[in-house]
Phi, psi and omega in degrees: 000141186241126186233138177264119182247131184300134174203098186058239183248000182231094180304145177266154172255138174222149176245124182238125179306136184302328182288346181271335188283134174241356175162155171237120186268120177224165178297156178278147178275122177227141183292118182253114181279316180225148183222171169066215191300321180302322179296314180299315180292334172289324181287319182296321184289341183226073191281159181258124180061030181195154171294169175300154183293324183295340179260358175266312184286138174245146178302144180090351171289145169273126190238139178238133173253118187260120182233172177291167179261191188294348185277355187248152182274013179304122183272078183288342179285345173269323190271312188304314181298334176287324174297311185293335178287330173295317190294320182291316179299336180278349185089013183287149174268135183296343175286349181263004180256135180232132166265121184259112176278122187281106180273336191059238170244030172275171181289169174285151177275161164271155180304334179293320184291321179306312183292328182291320184293314185261341187084154188300322185295304181305313184304323178279341184260339181221160174297141171230134182213163170271152174300158175231104188286356177263359178229082186236164172237137191273124178259355194122204180216151179289174175302335183260006175084019175277129180297148171250092183238120190241131181316136195299321182294325174286322172301318187275345182299147169283332168231144175232128182240129183257138168238137175195182170243148175252123172213170181288144181232120194302340167225001177256355174095302181211150166293177169085185175070229183295344181301347177290333173275310183234114004273358194311309188237033183258187180259162174301334176284328177295311176300315176302316175300310190284315197275341177297341174283006177299340187272354187283146183305320179280357178274091194204158184295145171081358179250139180238304178293122183084358178286119181285334173298304182294322175293325185288316180301312183286336174293320175296322176294331181294325176286323173240082197288155159268134173283337188186151181224149173230108186238146182238153165249142184243154176278192175292339179270005182064034173261146181291131175233005183193144166220153172228158187206150181130217184297133185310326176269306187305306187294320183294321178299324176290315178310310175310312174305316174302315181296312170321313182302328180269310200247000176263122182243126192266139187234139184285331185196150169299162187245150174290326179236135172233125173255121190230134181226153178279349176106004174103193179298139002265008191279350180246022185293335176218169179289333177307314177282320180300332179295343173306320181292319181303318183293329175275323174305328173307329180288347186254348189256147168294153175303132183081009183265199184226133177258124172261110188253118190255112173206133183302316177053041181300339177258017176077224184277332167085003176202145197282316175297312179305316172307314179301309178301319184281336183271335185256354178287136184288326185194164185301330179296327181296330175293323179289322171297321182288331187289328168311319192266328194214080179292127175223132166307125182111304178296331176301321181286328174296320176295322181299321174297323181295324180295319175296322175307333177285344185243338185207163174274140174252122178257117181259130183251103184212182173274349190287157183292139182305321178294321177298314185294322174299322190294334180261023169080012183249154174260118182282143173212157178266327185235144177301321187298313181298319181300311184297325183289329175285324168303310169306319182297319184283320179274345174106154178299337175270007181307138173283142186229127166256133179249129175240091192290340192221053192291341178296335188253329193260128177258113174289129181227125185299131175303000000 
């Protein structure tokens, strides 16, 4: 079989013997009836496990809408105007409504970024501000011992509405839902405590039940509850193709089911060799972004197998903290030990790569210099075919092969 594998702007070709192939993983075909604003409005009209938002909020109550920051693809400019319409129907005055950008441990926004995230009309109608980890109210600790310290304006609000998108998250199971509270409007200490559990076996993409990170997040939300959520599922073009609204857990679970119907791919068995690509530009500009393909591919490879990770990485590693961890660590194990003590954005992706290296070899097809790739514990190749030939030599002529041409989106799950 001959495959075209995304690589920057010039796809590469690899030929795999038919006898080795056990599958090609792509998204499932699902009929999408409504999109965009219409999908959000439909979700608000039929909330899951909850009354209508207009029947929850009372006039005079202080209401916060917690939405994601500039690092996330949440289309707040579509979702939040629809929420404001519901609040007006409830008799709320816009002076009692605040949009809070959930920074976690990310940087603050510029006014221009805030306006871009919510749209000009919303930015002019309601107060918009960043969460402040230095001004929090303590609610207690979760069952796992994570401190629940929530930014003051959220903590003191009469009503809290969470906005987010649902996609696979490689240690919280899925994004969205209670993540608006934890880590969204929490402190660095809380995030360190919660995210340090990413190294546990059940902290993995597509898992909710028994996932220590997700369960800790929802434990935090029980102490500082969300009254309502509006979450969306996006397609590859970042357009809204589904929306859920209502109870912060029940609605979130329904959104996760919809995501699974498209991007959860059942496999009969793990493969000796997995060829995984982000699909080319712009998603493979650096290793920081290309790692998303690796994290899904790890679920498809046998212990002791080979993942051929394909990404041009024309801009190198792509993030300063990630680069520092990858280039200064003495070995992969030291990165895993470090993340237990010191959760850092950027460092968490280095630790995630290190965790894959404990189970499989990573052959990186990229534009980066071979000696540099070796220095970050990966095996360098210039073409997918060269990497595949080397993998067959290592794994044997009868090695089983899975191809994941859009691995950042598709999640392999054993049948």
